[in-house]
Every structure is written in C-alpha cells, then in structure tokens.
CHARMM internal coordinates of N, CA and C (Angstrom, degrees):
IC EDIT
DIST 1 N 1 CA 1.4384
DIST 1 CA 1 C 1.5225
ANGL 1 N 1 CA 1 C 110.23
DIST 1 C 2 N 1.3022
ANGL 1 CA 1 C 2 N 117.57
DIHE 1 N 1 CA 1 C 2 N -37.30
DIST 2 N 2 CA 1.4574
ANGL 1 C 2 N 2 CA 120.56
DIHE 1 CA 1 C 2 N 2 CA -179.61
DIST 2 CA 2 C 1.5150
ANGL 2 N 2 CA 2 C 112.33
DIHE 1 C 2 N 2 CA 2 C -60.07
DIST 2 C 3 N 1.3286
ANGL 2 CA 2 C 3 N 116.65
DIHE 2 N 2 CA 2 C 3 N -41.46
DIST 3 N 3 CA 1.4700
ANGL 2 C 3 N 3 CA 120.40
DIHE 2 CA 2 C 3 N 3 CA 178.98
DIST 3 CA 3 C 1.5193
ANGL 3 N 3 CA 3 C 111.00
DIHE 2 C 3 N 3 CA 3 C -67.29
DIST 3 C 4 N 1.3069
ANGL 3 CA 3 C 4 N 117.10
DIHE 3 N 3 CA 3 C 4 N -39.84
DIST 4 N 4 CA 1.4719
ANGL 3 C 4 N 4 CA 120.05
DIHE 3 CA 3 C 4 N 4 CA 178.23
DIST 4 CA 4 C 1.5246
ANGL 4 N 4 CA 4 C 110.31
DIHE 3 C 4 N 4 CA 4 C -60.54
DIST 4 C 5 N 1.2951
ANGL 4 CA 4 C 5 N 116.77
DIHE 4 N 4 CA 4 C 5 N -43.25
DIST 5 N 5 CA 1.4677
ANGL 4 C 5 N 5 CA 121.42
DIHE 4 CA 4 C 5 N 5 CA 178.79
DIST 5 CA 5 C 1.5247
ANGL 5 N 5 CA 5 C 109.96
DIHE 4 C 5 N 5 CA 5 C -65.83
DIST 5 C 6 N 1.3326
ANGL 5 CA 5 C 6 N 116.22
DIHE 5 N 5 CA 5 C 6 N -42.76
DIST 6 N 6 CA 1.4633
ANGL 5 C 6 N 6 CA 120.35
DIHE 5 CA 5 C 6 N 6 CA 179.97
DIST 6 CA 6 C 1.5313
ANGL 6 N 6 CA 6 C 111.87
DIHE 5 C 6 N 6 CA 6 C -61.78
DIST 6 C 7 N 1.3406
ANGL 6 CA 6 C 7 N 116.36
DIHE 6 N 6 CA 6 C 7 N -34.91
DIST 7 N 7 CA 1.4545
ANGL 6 C 7 N 7 CA 121.01
DIHE 6 CA 6 C 7 N 7 CA 178.97
DIST 7 CA 7 C 1.5267
ANGL 7 N 7 CA 7 C 112.81
DIHE 6 C 7 N 7 CA 7 C -90.57
DIST 7 C 8 N 1.3421
ANGL 7 CA 7 C 8 N 115.30
DIHE 7 N 7 CA 7 C 8 N 13.63
DIST 8 N 8 CA 1.4597
ANGL 7 C 8 N 8 CA 123.38
DIHE 7 CA 7 C 8 N 8 CA 176.24
DIST 8 CA 8 C 1.5317
ANGL 8 N 8 CA 8 C 113.59
DIHE 7 C 8 N 8 CA 8 C 58.22
DIST 8 C 9 N 1.3245
ANGL 8 CA 8 C 9 N 116.24
DIHE 8 N 8 CA 8 C 9 N 36.59
DIST 9 N 9 CA 1.4624
ANGL 8 C 9 N 9 CA 122.11
DIHE 8 CA 8 C 9 N 9 CA 174.48
DIST 9 CA 9 C 1.5176
ANGL 9 N 9 CA 9 C 108.61
DIHE 8 C 9 N 9 CA 9 C -86.09
DIST 9 C 10 N 1.2989
ANGL 9 CA 9 C 10 N 116.41
DIHE 9 N 9 CA 9 C 10 N 147.52
DIST 10 N 10 CA 1.4616
ANGL 9 C 10 N 10 CA 121.35
DIHE 9 CA 9 C 10 N 10 CA 177.72
DIST 10 CA 10 C 1.5209
ANGL 10 N 10 CA 10 C 108.86
DIHE 9 C 10 N 10 CA 10 C -70.93
DIST 10 C 11 N 1.3232
ANGL 10 CA 10 C 11 N 117.19
DIHE 10 N 10 CA 10 C 11 N 129.83
DIST 11 N 11 CA 1.4586
ANGL 10 C 11 N 11 CA 122.38
DIHE 10 CA 10 C 11 N 11 CA -179.52
DIST 11 CA 11 C 1.5249
ANGL 11 N 11 CA 11 C 108.37
DIHE 10 C 11 N 11 CA 11 C -119.31
DIST 11 C 12 N 1.3291
ANGL 11 CA 11 C 12 N 115.63
DIHE 11 N 11 CA 11 C 12 N 124.77
DIST 12 N 12 CA 1.4603
ANGL 11 C 12 N 12 CA 122.28
DIHE 11 CA 11 C 12 N 12 CA 176.64
DIST 12 CA 12 C 1.5221
ANGL 12 N 12 CA 12 C 108.63
DIHE 11 C 12 N 12 CA 12 C -114.13
DIST 12 C 13 N 1.3052
ANGL 12 CA 12 C 13 N 116.88
DIHE 12 N 12 CA 12 C 13 N 137.83
DIST 13 N 13 CA 1.4526
ANGL 12 C 13 N 13 CA 122.12
DIHE 12 CA 12 C 13 N 13 CA 172.75
DIST 13 CA 13 C 1.5203
ANGL 13 N 13 CA 13 C 108.37
DIHE 12 C 13 N 13 CA 13 C -119.99
DIST 13 C 14 N 1.3173
ANGL 13 CA 13 C 14 N 115.46
DIHE 13 N 13 CA 13 C 14 N 138.71
DIST 14 N 14 CA 1.4616
ANGL 13 C 14 N 14 CA 120.71
DIHE 13 CA 13 C 14 N 14 CA -178.07
DIST 14 CA 14 C 1.5223
ANGL 14 N 14 CA 14 C 110.45
DIHE 13 C 14 N 14 CA 14 C -123.65
DIST 14 C 15 N 1.3231
ANGL 14 CA 14 C 15 N 115.41
DIHE 14 N 14 CA 14 C 15 N 140.51
DIST 15 N 15 CA 1.4572
ANGL 14 C 15 N 15 CA 121.92
DIHE 14 CA 14 C 15 N 15 CA 172.59
DIST 15 CA 15 C 1.5290
ANGL 15 N 15 CA 15 C 108.53
DIHE 14 C 15 N 15 CA 15 C -151.51
DIST 15 C 16 N 1.3136
ANGL 15 CA 15 C 16 N 115.29
DIHE 15 N 15 CA 15 C 16 N 147.50
DIST 16 N 16 CA 1.4630
ANGL 15 C 16 N 16 CA 119.58
DIHE 15 CA 15 C 16 N 16 CA 176.25
DIST 16 CA 16 C 1.5186
ANGL 16 N 16 CA 16 C 111.41
DIHE 15 C 16 N 16 CA 16 C -76.61
DIST 16 C 17 N 1.3386
ANGL 16 CA 16 C 17 N 117.08
DIHE 16 N 16 CA 16 C 17 N -15.62
DIST 17 N 17 CA 1.4613
ANGL 16 C 17 N 17 CA 120.18
DIHE 16 CA 16 C 17 N 17 CA -177.86
DIST 17 CA 17 C 1.5257
ANGL 17 N 17 CA 17 C 109.91
DIHE 16 C 17 N 17 CA 17 C -135.66
DIST 17 C 18 N 1.2971
ANGL 17 CA 17 C 18 N 116.95
DIHE 17 N 17 CA 17 C 18 N -171.46
DIST 18 N 18 CA 1.4615
ANGL 17 C 18 N 18 CA 121.30
DIHE 17 CA 17 C 18 N 18 CA -175.02
DIST 18 CA 18 C 1.5279
ANGL 18 N 18 CA 18 C 113.37
DIHE 17 C 18 N 18 CA 18 C -84.18
DIST 18 C 19 N 1.3167
ANGL 18 CA 18 C 19 N 118.05
DIHE 18 N 18 CA 18 C 19 N 15.22
DIST 19 N 19 CA 1.4562
ANGL 18 C 19 N 19 CA 121.87
DIHE 18 CA 18 C 19 N 19 CA -179.58
DIST 19 CA 19 C 1.5187
ANGL 19 N 19 CA 19 C 114.05
DIHE 18 C 19 N 19 CA 19 C -57.83
DIST 19 C 20 N 1.3135
ANGL 19 CA 19 C 20 N 117.21
DIHE 19 N 19 CA 19 C 20 N -25.16
DIST 20 N 20 CA 1.4652
ANGL 19 C 20 N 20 CA 121.04
DIHE 19 CA 19 C 20 N 20 CA 178.94
DIST 20 CA 20 C 1.5264
ANGL 20 N 20 CA 20 C 112.27
DIHE 19 C 20 N 20 CA 20 C -64.29
DIST 20 C 21 N 1.3090
ANGL 20 CA 20 C 21 N 117.05
DIHE 20 N 20 CA 20 C 21 N -21.44
DIST 21 N 21 CA 1.4610
ANGL 20 C 21 N 21 CA 121.35
DIHE 20 CA 20 C 21 N 21 CA -177.62
DIST 21 CA 21 C 1.5279
ANGL 21 N 21 CA 21 C 113.42
DIHE 20 C 21 N 21 CA 21 C -94.62
DIST 21 C 22 N 1.3238
ANGL 21 CA 21 C 22 N 117.39
DIHE 21 N 21 CA 21 C 22 N 2.23
DIST 22 N 22 CA 1.4602
ANGL 21 C 22 N 22 CA 121.92
DIHE 21 CA 21 C 22 N 22 CA -178.30
DIST 22 CA 22 C 1.5334
ANGL 22 N 22 CA 22 C 109.58
DIHE 21 C 22 N 22 CA 22 C -79.56
DIST 22 C 23 N 1.3114
ANGL 22 CA 22 C 23 N 116.79
DIHE 22 N 22 CA 22 C 23 N 102.97
DIST 23 N 23 CA 1.4652
ANGL 22 C 23 N 23 CA 121.82
DIHE 22 CA 22 C 23 N 23 CA -175.48
DIST 23 CA 23 C 1.5251
ANGL 23 N 23 CA 23 C 113.43
DIHE 22 C 23 N 23 CA 23 C -62.36
DIST 23 C 24 N 1.3133
ANGL 23 CA 23 C 24 N 118.36
DIHE 23 N 23 CA 23 C 24 N -29.80
DIST 24 N 24 CA 1.4625
ANGL 23 C 24 N 24 CA 120.96
DIHE 23 CA 23 C 24 N 24 CA -177.64
DIST 24 CA 24 C 1.5239
ANGL 24 N 24 CA 24 C 113.28
DIHE 23 C 24 N 24 CA 24 C -79.88
DIST 24 C 25 N 1.3343
ANGL 24 CA 24 C 25 N 117.72
DIHE 24 N 24 CA 24 C 25 N -21.20
DIST 25 N 25 CA 1.4624
ANGL 24 C 25 N 25 CA 120.38
DIHE 24 CA 24 C 25 N 25 CA -175.16
DIST 25 CA 25 C 1.5234
ANGL 25 N 25 CA 25 C 114.01
DIHE 24 C 25 N 25 CA 25 C -118.57
DIST 25 C 26 N 1.3224
ANGL 25 CA 25 C 26 N 117.59
DIHE 25 N 25 CA 25 C 26 N 15.35
DIST 26 N 26 CA 1.4608
ANGL 25 C 26 N 26 CA 120.51
DIHE 25 CA 25 C 26 N 26 CA 179.30
DIST 26 CA 26 C 1.5201
ANGL 26 N 26 CA 26 C 109.64
DIHE 25 C 26 N 26 CA 26 C -131.00
DIST 26 C 27 N 1.3002
ANGL 26 CA 26 C 27 N 114.67
DIHE 26 N 26 CA 26 C 27 N 162.63
DIST 27 N 27 CA 1.4634
ANGL 26 C 27 N 27 CA 121.27
DIHE 26 CA 26 C 27 N 27 CA 178.16
DIST 27 CA 27 C 1.5263
ANGL 27 N 27 CA 27 C 110.27
DIHE 26 C 27 N 27 CA 27 C -73.42
DIST 27 C 28 N 1.3071
ANGL 27 CA 27 C 28 N 116.42
DIHE 27 N 27 CA 27 C 28 N 152.31
DIST 28 N 28 CA 1.4686
ANGL 27 C 28 N 28 CA 120.92
DIHE 27 CA 27 C 28 N 28 CA 176.57
DIST 28 CA 28 C 1.5251
ANGL 28 N 28 CA 28 C 110.61
DIHE 27 C 28 N 28 CA 28 C -59.38
DIST 28 C 29 N 1.3291
ANGL 28 CA 28 C 29 N 117.30
DIHE 28 N 28 CA 28 C 29 N -30.00
DIST 29 N 29 CA 1.4578
ANGL 28 C 29 N 29 CA 121.09
DIHE 28 CA 28 C 29 N 29 CA 179.01
DIST 29 CA 29 C 1.5294
ANGL 29 N 29 CA 29 C 112.02
DIHE 28 C 29 N 29 CA 29 C -57.58
DIST 29 C 30 N 1.3247
ANGL 29 CA 29 C 30 N 116.55
DIHE 29 N 29 CA 29 C 30 N -32.94
DIST 30 N 30 CA 1.4668
ANGL 29 C 30 N 30 CA 120.91
DIHE 29 CA 29 C 30 N 30 CA -177.72
DIST 30 CA 30 C 1.5183
ANGL 30 N 30 CA 30 C 112.10
DIHE 29 C 30 N 30 CA 30 C -59.96
DIST 30 C 31 N 1.3031
ANGL 30 CA 30 C 31 N 117.95
DIHE 30 N 30 CA 30 C 31 N -22.35
DIST 31 N 31 CA 1.4539
ANGL 30 C 31 N 31 CA 121.71
DIHE 30 CA 30 C 31 N 31 CA -170.76
DIST 31 CA 31 C 1.5284
ANGL 31 N 31 CA 31 C 113.76
DIHE 30 C 31 N 31 CA 31 C -106.68
DIST 31 C 32 N 1.3222
ANGL 31 CA 31 C 32 N 116.15
DIHE 31 N 31 CA 31 C 32 N 11.15
DIST 32 N 32 CA 1.4615
ANGL 31 C 32 N 32 CA 120.35
DIHE 31 CA 31 C 32 N 32 CA 176.04
DIST 32 CA 32 C 1.5253
ANGL 32 N 32 CA 32 C 109.95
DIHE 31 C 32 N 32 CA 32 C -79.09
DIST 32 C 33 N 1.3175
ANGL 32 CA 32 C 33 N 116.26
DIHE 32 N 32 CA 32 C 33 N 149.33
DIST 33 N 33 CA 1.4717
ANGL 32 C 33 N 33 CA 120.43
DIHE 32 CA 32 C 33 N 33 CA 179.55
DIST 33 CA 33 C 1.5284
ANGL 33 N 33 CA 33 C 112.23
DIHE 32 C 33 N 33 CA 33 C -61.46
DIST 33 C 34 N 1.3131
ANGL 33 CA 33 C 34 N 117.66
DIHE 33 N 33 CA 33 C 34 N -27.72
DIST 34 N 34 CA 1.4667
ANGL 33 C 34 N 34 CA 121.46
DIHE 33 CA 33 C 34 N 34 CA -177.05
DIST 34 CA 34 C 1.5271
ANGL 34 N 34 CA 34 C 112.73
DIHE 33 C 34 N 34 CA 34 C -75.35
DIST 34 C 35 N 1.3144
ANGL 34 CA 34 C 35 N 117.76
DIHE 34 N 34 CA 34 C 35 N -11.68
DIST 35 N 35 CA 1.4637
ANGL 34 C 35 N 35 CA 121.91
DIHE 34 CA 34 C 35 N 35 CA -179.13
DIST 35 CA 35 C 1.5229
ANGL 35 N 35 CA 35 C 109.17
DIHE 34 C 35 N 35 CA 35 C -94.98
DIST 35 C 36 N 1.3208
ANGL 35 CA 35 C 36 N 114.98
DIHE 35 N 35 CA 35 C 36 N 125.91
DIST 36 N 36 CA 1.4659
ANGL 35 C 36 N 36 CA 121.84
DIHE 35 CA 35 C 36 N 36 CA -178.65
DIST 36 CA 36 C 1.5268
ANGL 36 N 36 CA 36 C 108.31
DIHE 35 C 36 N 36 CA 36 C -95.89
DIST 36 C 37 N 1.3375
ANGL 36 CA 36 C 37 N 116.45
DIHE 36 N 36 CA 36 C 37 N 108.83
DIST 37 N 37 CA 1.4655
ANGL 36 C 37 N 37 CA 121.30
DIHE 36 CA 36 C 37 N 37 CA -178.88
DIST 37 CA 37 C 1.5295
ANGL 37 N 37 CA 37 C 109.41
DIHE 36 C 37 N 37 CA 37 C -95.70
DIST 37 C 38 N 1.3356
ANGL 37 CA 37 C 38 N 115.52
DIHE 37 N 37 CA 37 C 38 N 137.57
DIST 38 N 38 CA 1.4640
ANGL 37 C 38 N 38 CA 121.03
DIHE 37 CA 37 C 38 N 38 CA 178.32
DIST 38 CA 38 C 1.5147
ANGL 38 N 38 CA 38 C 108.55
DIHE 37 C 38 N 38 CA 38 C -130.68
DIST 38 C 39 N 1.3239
ANGL 38 CA 38 C 39 N 115.63
DIHE 38 N 38 CA 38 C 39 N 133.29
DIST 39 N 39 CA 1.4532
ANGL 38 C 39 N 39 CA 121.51
DIHE 38 CA 38 C 39 N 39 CA 176.02
DIST 39 CA 39 C 1.5223
ANGL 39 N 39 CA 39 C 108.83
DIHE 38 C 39 N 39 CA 39 C -124.35
DIST 39 C 40 N 1.3171
ANGL 39 CA 39 C 40 N 116.08
DIHE 39 N 39 CA 39 C 40 N 129.37
DIST 40 N 40 CA 1.4529
ANGL 39 C 40 N 40 CA 121.60
DIHE 39 CA 39 C 40 N 40 CA -178.61
DIST 40 CA 40 C 1.5162
ANGL 40 N 40 CA 40 C 109.67
DIHE 39 C 40 N 40 CA 40 C 159.14
DIST 40 C 41 N 1.3155
ANGL 40 CA 40 C 41 N 116.37
DIHE 40 N 40 CA 40 C 41 N -159.07
DIST 41 N 41 CA 1.4604
ANGL 40 C 41 N 41 CA 119.84
DIHE 40 CA 40 C 41 N 41 CA 179.08
DIST 41 CA 41 C 1.5240
ANGL 41 N 41 CA 41 C 109.76
DIHE 40 C 41 N 41 CA 41 C -80.48
DIST 41 C 42 N 1.3182
ANGL 41 CA 41 C 42 N 115.92
DIHE 41 N 41 CA 41 C 42 N 161.04
DIST 42 N 42 CA 1.4546
ANGL 41 C 42 N 42 CA 120.82
DIHE 41 CA 41 C 42 N 42 CA 178.67
DIST 42 CA 42 C 1.5299
ANGL 42 N 42 CA 42 C 110.72
DIHE 41 C 42 N 42 CA 42 C -62.94
DIST 42 C 43 N 1.3117
ANGL 42 CA 42 C 43 N 116.27
DIHE 42 N 42 CA 42 C 43 N -37.21
DIST 43 N 43 CA 1.4657
ANGL 42 C 43 N 43 CA 120.48
DIHE 42 CA 42 C 43 N 43 CA 177.84
DIST 43 CA 43 C 1.5307
ANGL 43 N 43 CA 43 C 110.90
DIHE 42 C 43 N 43 CA 43 C -63.95
DIST 43 C 44 N 1.3184
ANGL 43 CA 43 C 44 N 116.69
DIHE 43 N 43 CA 43 C 44 N -43.45
DIST 44 N 44 CA 1.4639
ANGL 43 C 44 N 44 CA 120.29
DIHE 43 CA 43 C 44 N 44 CA 177.40
DIST 44 CA 44 C 1.5260
ANGL 44 N 44 CA 44 C 111.00
DIHE 43 C 44 N 44 CA 44 C -62.62
DIST 44 C 45 N 1.3371
ANGL 44 CA 44 C 45 N 116.60
DIHE 44 N 44 CA 44 C 45 N -38.76
DIST 45 N 45 CA 1.4615
ANGL 44 C 45 N 45 CA 121.07
DIHE 44 CA 44 C 45 N 45 CA 178.41
DIST 45 CA 45 C 1.5202
ANGL 45 N 45 CA 45 C 111.17
DIHE 44 C 45 N 45 CA 45 C -63.59
DIST 45 C 46 N 1.3157
ANGL 45 CA 45 C 46 N 116.29
DIHE 45 N 45 CA 45 C 46 N -42.68
DIST 46 N 46 CA 1.4627
ANGL 45 C 46 N 46 CA 121.06
DIHE 45 CA 45 C 46 N 46 CA 177.56
DIST 46 CA 46 C 1.5310
ANGL 46 N 46 CA 46 C 110.64
DIHE 45 C 46 N 46 CA 46 C -57.51
DIST 46 C 47 N 1.3167
ANGL 46 CA 46 C 47 N 116.82
DIHE 46 N 46 CA 46 C 47 N -47.73
DIST 47 N 47 CA 1.4733
ANGL 46 C 47 N 47 CA 120.60
DIHE 46 CA 46 C 47 N 47 CA 179.69
DIST 47 CA 47 C 1.5313
ANGL 47 N 47 CA 47 C 111.03
DIHE 46 C 47 N 47 CA 47 C -65.00
DIST 47 C 48 N 1.3182
ANGL 47 CA 47 C 48 N 116.93
DIHE 47 N 47 CA 47 C 48 N -37.89
DIST 48 N 48 CA 1.4550
ANGL 47 C 48 N 48 CA 121.69
DIHE 47 CA 47 C 48 N 48 CA 177.05
DIST 48 CA 48 C 1.5363
ANGL 48 N 48 CA 48 C 110.82
DIHE 47 C 48 N 48 CA 48 C -61.85
DIST 48 C 49 N 1.3372
ANGL 48 CA 48 C 49 N 116.13
DIHE 48 N 48 CA 48 C 49 N -45.38
DIST 49 N 49 CA 1.4652
ANGL 48 C 49 N 49 CA 119.99
DIHE 48 CA 48 C 49 N 49 CA 178.55
DIST 49 CA 49 C 1.5250
ANGL 49 N 49 CA 49 C 111.53
DIHE 48 C 49 N 49 CA 49 C -61.41
DIST 49 C 50 N 1.3113
ANGL 49 CA 49 C 50 N 116.25
DIHE 49 N 49 CA 49 C 50 N -44.04
DIST 50 N 50 CA 1.4673
ANGL 49 C 50 N 50 CA 119.85
DIHE 49 CA 49 C 50 N 50 CA -179.90
DIST 50 CA 50 C 1.5298
ANGL 50 N 50 CA 50 C 110.41
DIHE 49 C 50 N 50 CA 50 C -61.25
DIST 50 C 51 N 1.3107
ANGL 50 CA 50 C 51 N 116.81
DIHE 50 N 50 CA 50 C 51 N -43.02
DIST 51 N 51 CA 1.4573
ANGL 50 C 51 N 51 CA 122.03
DIHE 50 CA 50 C 51 N 51 CA 179.33
DIST 51 CA 51 C 1.5415
ANGL 51 N 51 CA 51 C 110.84
DIHE 50 C 51 N 51 CA 51 C -63.36
DIST 51 C 52 N 1.3236
ANGL 51 CA 51 C 52 N 116.96
DIHE 51 N 51 CA 51 C 52 N -44.68
DIST 52 N 52 CA 1.4711
ANGL 51 C 52 N 52 CA 121.50
DIHE 51 CA 51 C 52 N 52 CA -179.74
DIST 52 CA 52 C 1.5255
ANGL 52 N 52 CA 52 C 111.59
DIHE 51 C 52 N 52 CA 52 C -65.51
DIST 52 C 53 N 1.2965
ANGL 52 CA 52 C 53 N 117.06
DIHE 52 N 52 CA 52 C 53 N -44.85
DIST 53 N 53 CA 1.4525
ANGL 52 C 53 N 53 CA 120.66
DIHE 52 CA 52 C 53 N 53 CA -176.48
DIST 53 CA 53 C 1.5260
ANGL 53 N 53 CA 53 C 111.53
DIHE 52 C 53 N 53 CA 53 C -70.54
DIST 53 C 54 N 1.3139
ANGL 53 CA 53 C 54 N 118.14
DIHE 53 N 53 CA 53 C 54 N -36.91
DIST 54 N 54 CA 1.4687
ANGL 53 C 54 N 54 CA 121.12
DIHE 53 CA 53 C 54 N 54 CA 176.53
DIST 54 CA 54 C 1.5263
ANGL 54 N 54 CA 54 C 109.50
DIHE 53 C 54 N 54 CA 54 C -64.84
DIST 54 C 55 N 1.3115
ANGL 54 CA 54 C 55 N 116.41
DIHE 54 N 54 CA 54 C 55 N -41.06
DIST 55 N 55 CA 1.4683
ANGL 54 C 55 N 55 CA 120.76
DIHE 54 CA 54 C 55 N 55 CA -178.73
DIST 55 CA 55 C 1.5338
ANGL 55 N 55 CA 55 C 111.56
DIHE 54 C 55 N 55 CA 55 C -64.31
DIST 55 C 56 N 1.3344
ANGL 55 CA 55 C 56 N 117.83
DIHE 55 N 55 CA 55 C 56 N -32.41
DIST 56 N 56 CA 1.4622
ANGL 55 C 56 N 56 CA 120.37
DIHE 55 CA 55 C 56 N 56 CA -178.49
DIST 56 CA 56 C 1.5198
ANGL 56 N 56 CA 56 C 112.45
DIHE 55 C 56 N 56 CA 56 C -81.52
DIST 56 C 57 N 1.3301
ANGL 56 CA 56 C 57 N 117.14
DIHE 56 N 56 CA 56 C 57 N -15.18
DIST 57 N 57 CA 1.4610
ANGL 56 C 57 N 57 CA 120.47
DIHE 56 CA 56 C 57 N 57 CA -177.72
DIST 57 CA 57 C 1.5316
ANGL 57 N 57 CA 57 C 112.80
DIHE 56 C 57 N 57 CA 57 C -107.30
DIST 57 C 58 N 1.2982
ANGL 57 CA 57 C 58 N 117.70
DIHE 57 N 57 CA 57 C 58 N 5.78
DIST 58 N 58 CA 1.4665
ANGL 57 C 58 N 58 CA 120.93
DIHE 57 CA 57 C 58 N 58 CA -179.82
DIST 58 CA 58 C 1.5116
ANGL 58 N 58 CA 58 C 109.89
DIHE 57 C 58 N 58 CA 58 C -97.82
END
COOR INIT
IC SEED 1 N 1 CA 1 C
IC BUILD
C-alpha cells in the first residue's frame, strides 16, 4: 500500500464494519487522506467503485 500511495495510485479499502477506523488494529496507511475507506456491503462497494472510476475517466 505504501508504494501505491507513493506512486499516487488510488487506494480503496473495504470493510463491512467500522474496523477500518480502529487505530490500534490497522496500519497507519489506512488513515491517510489519500486512502478512500468504504464501509458497507460488498455490493454497495462495487457500485461505489464504479461510480468513482467513471467520474475520474469522464
């Protein structure tokens, strides 16, 4: 993940719950502004990704 961020690649993290926000059990990378965190169902995440990627290519 560090290399992806360094090369300015879009990074998405997915979780069904708020575990992504747990500072004691996650990497510091998870909390950078460049990392896009999503919490919800896998189906919702898929639609979110499609929406984000279409918006960046239009």
